[in-house]
Structure formats: structure tokens, C-alpha cells
N, C-alpha and C positions, 0 to 999 in steps of 0.2 A: 147729826156728827156722830163722832166717834166713828174708827173704824174698824172692822171686823176681819182676822185673818186666821185659815187654819189649813192644816195638811195633814196627808198620811197617804205615804209612798216611801221608798227605799232611799231617799237619799237623809242627810244630818238632816232629822226634822226641827230641831229647836233653831239651827241655823238656818233654815228655808224658812220656818217661821216668823224668825225674827226681820229676816230679809224684806219678806213680805211685808207686814209691819211697815216697815221703813215707808216704805211707797203710800200709805197712807195716814201718814203722820198730817197731812195736811186737814184730816177731817178733826182734831184735837190732839193736843199736847201737853195737858192736865198730869195725866200720870198713865202708864203703861205696865202691861199684863202677860203672863203666857203661862199655860196650864196641859201636860201633858202623863202619860200614864208610863208606868214603867216595872213589870213586875206584879201585875195588881195592886198597883198604890199610886193616886196622883201624884204628882209631883208640880210646884209652882211657884213663881217668882212674879212679886208685882213689886212697881218703884213709883215714886213719884217723880214728874219732871219729862224730858223728852225718851226716844227709843232708847237712843244710844248709850242712856243711863241704863235701862232693862238691859242691853244687851252685853254689858258690862259687867253686872252681876250672875249673868246667864253662862257668861264663859267661865266668870270666875267659879261657877259650882258647878260647871261640865257637866252641867244637864242632857241627860240621853234619855227620849221617851222616842214612842211608838206611833202616837197620834199628836198634833200641838194643835192648840187652839190659842188667839192672842188679841187683844185688843188693844187701842189707843184711844184715850177718853177725852172728851171734851163734858166735863163737868155739869149734870143736870142738878140730879138728888144728891145732897151731900157734896162737901166739901173735898178740893185734891186731896189726897191722902193714901197712904199704903191699905189701910182699911178699906176704904171706898173705892180705890182702883182694881179693875175686873182683872181676871177671873173672879169669880165668888164661888163659892162652894155650900153644901146641906152641910148639916152639924155632926154629920159622922165624916164627912171627906169624901163621900163614894162620888159623888156630882160636879162636877165645875163647868160651868159654862161663861160666854161672852155675850154683851148685848148692846146693840146701837137702839137707840129708840127711847120712847118713855113710857110707862104702865100707869096708865092714868087712874086705877082703882088699884096700888098697890096698898093704900090703909087698907083698904077694909080687908083686902086678902095678907094683909099681916098679921090683922088681929085674931082672923080665923086661924091662922099658923099655929099662932103665938098659942090660942087657948087649946089647940091640940099637942103644946109642947117645941115648939119652936124655938129656938133662940138667934136671936138676931145681933149682928156684932158692926153690921157697915148703918150706914144713914140713905142707902142707895133705895131704889125702884128695884134692883137687879133682881138683888137678893132673893125678894119675895119671889122668883122663876123657881130657883135653883130649890127651895123649900119646897114647894108646891107640888114640883115634878117627885122629889125626895116621898113628898107624903105618897103620891100616888102608884110608885113603885110596888111591884110584888113580881121582882123575876124579869117583865117582860120589859125591857127600856123602851119600844119605839110606843108600846101602848101606853106607857105612863106619859110619854111626852103627848101622846095624841090629848090621851084626860086631861091635862093640865092646860091647853093652848086656848083650847074655847073659852075657858076662866079667862082669862088677858083681857083687859079694855085699854087700847091704845094704837099706836105703830111701833113695829119691832120689828127685829132681824138679830136671830141668837144662832150662837154657834154650843152646842151641848159634847161632852163626852161622860161615863160614867164607866168608873175602874174595872169592872165586871166583863167591860167588853171594848178590848183595847184595839181592835179593829175597826174602830167607826167612829164617824163625827156624827150626830142626827143635825139638822137644819131648819130651823123655820124661818119665813119670812112672810109678813103680812103689813102692806102699806109701807115698806123701807126695803129698797135695792138688798138683797144675797145674791150674789152669783156662782156657779161653780165649774172651775173649770177641770175638765178633762182630757190629762197629759196617758202616756203610756207607761199604765201600772202604776200612777200614782194621780190622785184626786187633791182637788183646792177646791176653797170657798173664800169669798172675797165682798167685801162692800163696794167695791170698785174692781173691774178685770183686768185694769191696769194693772194691778198689785200681783198678778199673775202671768202675764201678756207675753214675758222673757220666757215661760215654758210651758206655755200653750195658749192656741187662741182656738179650740175648741170649750164653747159655754155651753151651761143650760141655764137658762134665767127662772127663778120660782116667783110664780105669782102668789097673791094675794092666798093666805092661810093654808100653803101648801108646806109640807114635813118631807124634808128629804134624807135618807139614811145612808151615807156616804160612806164608802167605803174604797180603797185603792182602786179595785179593777170595775167598780160597781157599784151604780146608783139606783134606786128607789125611791119611786116620788109618791106624794099618796094626798090625796087635798082633801077637806075639810070634814068630809063625808066618811076619812077612812078608805077610799079607794084608792087604788094604784091609777099613777095617771102618766101617759106615755107622752114625755115631753121632748120637744123635738131638738136636737145641738146645733147649734148655732156657730158659726166662724167669725172670729172679730175681725172688725174693717184693721186696716194696715195702717190707719190715721194714727194711732196709738205708737207715740213715739218714748223712748227714754228723753227720760229728761236730764242735762248737766247744766252747770254755771257757766262752762265755755269762758273762764276767767273771767268774769266777773265778780265781784265782791259779795254781791245779793241774787238769786231768782228774780226778784224785784225790779231792781236794775237792769240784770238780761232783758227782762220783760218790757221793760220801758222802751229797751233800744231795741229790741224788735219789731218795733211799729211800722218802721216803714215796709219790711216785709212782710208782715202779715195783713198792712191795710192793702198791697198790693195783692196776696193772696185771694181775700176778700171779695175783690175787685174781678180775679182772672175768669175767664169766661163767661161774665155777667153781662155784658153790654154790648151792646152794635151800634158803633159809632156811627154807620149811615143813617140809620133811621131815630137816632139821639134817645135810645130808649137802652133799658134792663131785661135782661132775661134769666130766669133762673129754671133750667130743664129738671133743677132734680125734685123740685115739691111736686109735681103730677096735676096743680089745682086746673082744672079748665079756666081758659083765661074768658069764659060767657061766664062763669062763676064770678070770678074777681070784678067782672063789669057790673055786676050786679049788687056789688056790696055797696050799703047804703049808711053803714057806719061802723067803724072799727074799737075793737076792745080788745085793749094789753093787758097783760097780768104778769106782773115780776116782783122781786123784792130786790132793795138793797142796791147795787150800782148798776142793775140788768132794769131796774125801777129809773131810776135815773136817765138813763138811752131807750125809756116806753116813752116817759115823758118830754125829753128832748125831742123825738121822734114827732111825738103828738103834736107838735108846732107844725114841723112842713109837711105832715102830713091833712093836716087841715089849710095853710095858706098853699101849697102847690097840689095838692091833688083835689084839694076844696070839701073832703070826705071829714063829718065829724069825729073825733077821736076820743073816747072815753079812757082812763088810765088809770088802773086798780092795783093798789100795792095786795098781794095774793091772801096774805093773812088776812086783812079785813074781808078780802071782797067774799071768800068761802063763808060767810056768818051772815052775808047781809040780804040773804033773801031777794037777792039781785033780778030786776027786769033786764030781759035781754031779747031785743026784736028781732022779727026775723031779718036778713038782709045784713045780718053782724056778723062780721069777721073777728074773731078773738086767733089775737097773736102772742103764743105764752113764749117769754122770756125768761131763759136761765143757762148762767155760763156751765152749767155741770152737766144740766138736764136730771138733775137730783132735789132740786132744792123742793122739799116735802109742800110748802104752802101751795106753791106754783102747780106743781103735780096733782095735790087733793082738788084743786078748782080746777085743774083740765077735764078729771075726771066726772065732776059734778058739772059739768058743762056738758061731757061726752055723752053721760048717762041721760040728758035732756033732748040729744040728737043734734047739740050745735057741732058744726066740724070745726077744728082747732089748728091752725099752721102754729108748729113750732120754730123757734131761734137757739139753736144753742151749738156749743163746742164740743161735743164729744158722742162720736158714734156709739151705736148700742145704750146708748143713756136712756134713762125710762122714761123721760121725754121723748125723745129720737122715737122709740118702738109705738107709745101710745099717741102720739099725734097723728092726723091726718096725715100731713106733708111737715117735712121741717128742713131748713132752711141750716146749712152747716157754717161758723164760724170762719174755721178752719187756719184757726188762730195757734194751732199745736198747744201745748197742754202748758197749762199754765200753773206755774207753784207757788208763786207768792201768793197768801191768803188777800191781799187786798188785789181787788183785779184792776187792768192797766190795758194791757194788749185787746185782754178779751174786751172791753169796753166800745176802744176805739172801732173794730172790726165789729158791734154791733149796731154801732152808727152807721160805719158803711154798710152793711146789707139792708138796713131800714131804710136808707137812702135809697139806695137802687129801687127796692120793693117801692116807695113812695114816689120814684119816678118813675116806676114802669107804670104803675096805677095812673099817675099823671097823665104820662102820655097815651093812654088807655081812654083817655076822658077828653081833655080840651089844650093841655099842652101842646105848642106845636113844636115841629121836630126840633128848628132852628135853636131854641128855648134850650128842649131836650140837648142839641148837642154842646151847648153851650155850659150846661146843666154836667157833663159827660167829660167836658175839657176840664170842670174845674176838680171834678174828681178825679183825674188821673197825676193831676199835680199835687194831691195830697202826700204821699211819700215822701218825695224833696221836700216839699214845704217842714214835714214831720222833721225830717233830718235836720233842716239849717234850724232847728229849734233843739234839737239834741248835742248840735256843732256848740251852743251854750252854755252846755253843764258847768264848766268854770265860774262863769259870771253869775249862773242862778247858786251854785255852792255859795261863792262869796254872801251873796245875798242871803239866802236860806240861814248863815252863820252869824248874820247881824241881826236877825229876829227868831233865833231859835228859842231863846228866853223865856217869850212872852204865853202867857198860857191861856189866850184867849184871842180870837181871828173871828173877821168876817169874812165872807167872800160874796161880793157883790154881782150882777150882773143883770141886765136889762135883758126883753126879747128871746132870743136864743140862747144867750151870753146866761138866764136866771138858772135853767136844770141845770147848766155846766156851773153854774156855783154849787150849786148841791153837792152834783162830784167832786169838785176840789175839798170841798171843805170838809166830806167823807173821808179824802182818801188822807187826808192831815191827821184827822180823830182816828182812825181805822191804825196809822202807823208811829204817829208820833203823841198822841193820846194828847193829845190839845184840844182843846174846845173848841170847836171850830162850827159857824154856821153858814151855809148858805141862804141867803136874801135878794130876794126881787130890791134893787137901789132904791123906785121910789117908795116901797114901802116903810121905807125906814122913820121916818116922821111919825108913824103911826105906833110908837112905843119902841122898837128898838135901840135908834138912837142914842136914848139914855145910857146903854151902856157903852157907846164911844169915851174914850179918853186918852193919854198917851201910852197909858198901856193897854190897849188893844188895838194893833193894827186892821188895816182890812184891807184885802186881796180884791184889787179890781180888776171885772174882765170885760175890757174896753172894744172888743173886737167883733162889735153890734153898731153897723153904720147907722141904721134907719132909726138908734137910739140915741147916739153918739151924744149931740149937743144936749137933750134932758139928761145924761147921765153924768157930764161934765157937772151941772149946776148940782147932782146929787153928792159927789163927791167934794166940791169947795163948801157944799154942809157936813161932811165928813171934814177936812179940813182947820173949820171953823172952831171944830172941839177938838181940835190937838191931836187928831187921830193920824196916823201914822199910816200912808198908804203906799200900795205895794200894785203896780198896775202891769196889766200885760195888756199892750196894744199893739194895733199893728204898724209898722214900718212909717207908715206916711202921717202918725198922728203925733206929731214935733209937740203938738203945744200942751199933751198930757205932761210933760216934763214940769212945765210950769205948777201942776195941781203934786204929780207922786213925787216920794220921795225915795225911790228904787223904781225905773221901769224893766220887764223885760218885752225886747223885740220879739212878736212874731209875724209874719209874712202875712201879707193880705190876701182874703180869696173872699168868694160872697157868703154874706152870711150865716147860711145854710151851712156851711163847711169850718167856719172860723172857730165852731168849738171843737174841732181836731188840733189844731195846732196850741189853742187854747189849752186845752187840757195836758199835753202834754208838759208845759209846763208850769201848770198846777203837778203834776205828778212828781216832775224832777222839785220843786221845790216841798214838797211834802217829804219826799225820799231823803233829801241831804236836811235838811231840818231835823228828820226821827236819826240819820247818822251823828249828827251832831250833839243831840240828845241820848245817845248810846241806848237807844231801843233796840229791840229783835224785831229787824224791821220785815225778815219773811214769814214769821210767825208772830204775829203780835199777841199782848197777853187775850184773853179769856176769848178770842177770835177761832173760827172753823175754816176752812175754805167755802167748803160744803155742806149747807144750813138742810139738815137729811131728819132736823123733829122741827115739832111747832117752837 
């Protein structure tokens, strides 16, 4: 998490750096800070809270600097405070740095540095780096950094300045993204290229253990052996866009309402009606290779894992391919068995999820090919996977994922259809499947049109502190995602659960103060599911049902009903998900939480 931005060039350095930092706030917003050099002295400002708080203080101080580095923080070591906020300095105020990642061996380094006289003022692991570089400094800034970096263990991206070198920043990347933007007489560094896309599209990606000396007109890159590296300049994709709320109260609400459009975008030019199949021209994988797939391994975290888990039902049901779905943070430490004939699918909205990237790298080191699914061109996953399918959902700014999730479902469904048609699915069945897919945007819009009804229901239930989301079949993974949305933005304890398992313990929690959101749109298990709901009703549990329009008998059981249009079981997850997103949004709105930037969370999880 955390976001780093740095600038050197002719523009107002403080203003440009703060503006860049604002675009990175999705990575963390516990605190923010900026440092720069003027007249041989380091000046800095740090504030608890969001970047706008820092911006006001910087404007008040009328900061004028020659080079600027800044960070917006998601706290790992040390609670949010001014002292723990970045940048961090050495004891003499000669060095300032910002850091994204975790230094795993900071305790042993801290003890060594304290023995040699360093005085620590913060609770962070980052401060260790400032003292370590300072202890190695003998007049050569680059050499001091080069000597310090090999002593650090962990994943990190670092931007460092020294008061004696006002014409440069030094940037370091190791298993954490850091990108350099090359402008006309100016240079940028950032955790995310989108932060400087308005200024330049010419970029250089730092590889692991590389160190760059960044000046306004020049970039020098060195590898871990301190040898000069010639790094190719790349041009950013035009897919990067400026994100605005477009009149909506929150980015989250805007992104929920964008889903008819983003689903159409995910479908566009990716199917052939006449053949009843899907196509992905961009993936570049040999069709014979896909035909030879005997097993699928899906790697993801959070919402992306929910999408992967949901798609596993479909791959097994329709393509008849066994699927293993793994949480990336667990998989990478499992010593897994990955037999030949396995297709690995790695899913990450940002393409920067640390655990997923680490798992991908371990698999690729063993010679296993990886198909990525992500939303961000030029991301680490897009660059490192053997092939990548893009969601085409546009920027997703709200921390809780909404439109990216449904786009992931659509893309995975198309991939499943293609692989099913390559095996045994008939053309007519494929055409019917595509027909249902193409109806999704209108069906989603019909749910969005019920926003006021859903808002009234949300108001009724917003005071409860515990919820269950229940489903069977495809609706069980959907219940996990619905519960996650409510947890993320409403701060309510919500649990997704398979309805048939409630009797095996969790039903003990059901009472009049614990509502159940019942996801009813799974035809094959519908009658069984009604029996499960009767068990909830018998224990005085309030029920909010999300049901297809022709299932009127649910009204006899549920206290409130949100109707969704009928479709095939495999795709009913999409309109149902829209209803759960709106329910979570309006409950959060009623409770007065920070919907776009919920407490303790960050959009892109770039540390373990």
C-alpha cells in the first residue's frame, strides 16, 4: 500500500508533488507528508489524515523547494501520527526519504544503528533506512544508497533526497512498483504511472534491486552489482483516464452505476454470435495450448478471489475442467503441487497485488505459464504474465471494488465459454449462453433503477451490527462478495455463508437482531433454499431477499424483497451483486461512514 510521488523540474515543485500525491490517495490515507531541498537545507511537512490536510499546511507555509518527494501512508509499523508519517529523516537532517513496503529485518538493523549512536523518534520500519543510508554516507550519495540497500530484507520502493544534492532524487525498487516518468526537462517518480500521466506518457519501469539517480534531464540506473543498466523507455497506454465523480456523491456510487457500460465494454469484440463462442485476440495463447488444459489454478485476493471462486463453479459445470482456487497470500507459502496441463489464472484489479505478484513470480520461475486478468495496462501483472486479459472497466477509485468485480465475472465467463466450446459444448448452447450475456447490461440497469427502494430498505436495517448473507450454488460465492462489500464500507460484521451449512453451527447466532440477506436467484437449489430460510424465520431472524421477479412465494417468508430480472443461474450473480452493492452503499450512507476511503483500507494492497 502507501503511495510515493516525486518531482524535479521547472514547475512549482511543492504544488506538483502534492497534486501527484492526490492521485495516489487510494493507496492509503492515514497520513501524508512531503520533503524537499532549498538553499542546502531539507524542509518537510507531515500531517495526520488525508492529502488535503497536508496541502493546506504546505500552502500556509509557502514551501518553495528544488526537488520534492512525498507519500500518502497506509500504516503498517506504528499508528497514524505526525511522528510516524513519512518522510523520515536521519538525526542530522541531511537525508529524507519516503517508502512503500515493509523492511522485515528492521529490528536487527535498528539495534545495530542504535549501538552506533542513531536516535530513533518513530515506531516505523522506514526510519531504519534513513539512519542506515546516513551511516554509509562519506560524500558519495549514490554509493551510500548502494551500500545500504543490500542490507534491507523485504519488499520496498524508496525515494531519497540529500541536502547536498538538490538536483536529484534516488529511487530504489525491490518487489514493489516504482515508475519513472520522463518529461521535457522534468522527471517524475511514482508508485503508479497514472499519477503523472497528465504530464508525460514516457516511462521507465525499475526492476527488482535497481537503483536510479533521477535528475530533471537525466536518469541513470544501476543493478544490484552496481553496473549501469540501459532501460527501455515505454509509452503508457491511452487506457489511463482522469477520474471524476461526474455529479455523483461518491466515486463508489458512480462506479456502481457505470456497470451497464463496463459490462458492455468487457463483452465488446470478444464473442462471435454465429459460432456461439468467445474470442480473446489479445491473449496470444495458442488455442491448442488451451485445448490441452487439464486443470485450472486461480490465484487472487479479496474481491478478485471471490470472482475466481465463483468462476470455478462455472468452469467445472460448463467446461468440465477441475479448478483449484487459492488465496495468493496462502498459496505462496504452501509448497504446492502444480501438475503439467495446469492453466494458472492470476486475477488482480490493479495488477499490483503483492501476494498475487509474488505467487506468479514463483510459478514462472518453475516454468509455469500464467494468464493474467486485470484492469490496468502497464501494471506489474500485465507485464509479467505470459498473457493478459484486460477488464476495460476504466479507473476504479472507490476502495471497495464494484465494477471491476462484475467485469471480472464477465471476462471469466467468456473464457469459460470459449474453453467449453473447444471441448464439448454445442453451438446452440453457446449461442443461448451468449444471448443471456448480452442481456446483462439492461438487466443491471433495471436493478439500478430500483435505487430508491433499496435505499428505503437500507435505512430500515442500517442500525444492525451483524448480518448473514446466504446463498447456495452460484449464490454462495456471491454471498461472500455481498458480505465483503457491507463490511468494507459500513463497518458491519457480515458473513457470507452457504445456506445448507447454517445448521452446522452458525444458526446459533440468528435472532431478531441479526438480519439475513438471502440470495435466492439460483434455480437449481431454490426449493432447498426456501427451507433454509424457514429455519431462519423460525428463530426470529429478519430476512431481506434478493429474488428473481417470478418467485413471488418468497414474499411469504421475507420481510423485504429486492427484485432482480430472471436469467440463467450462471449469470444471476451479476444483477444480484448490483443489488448487494447498492444495499451496502445506502447502509453506509445512512451510517455516515467514509464510503470511498473506508477506515484502515487501501485500494491496492502492495505489501504482504
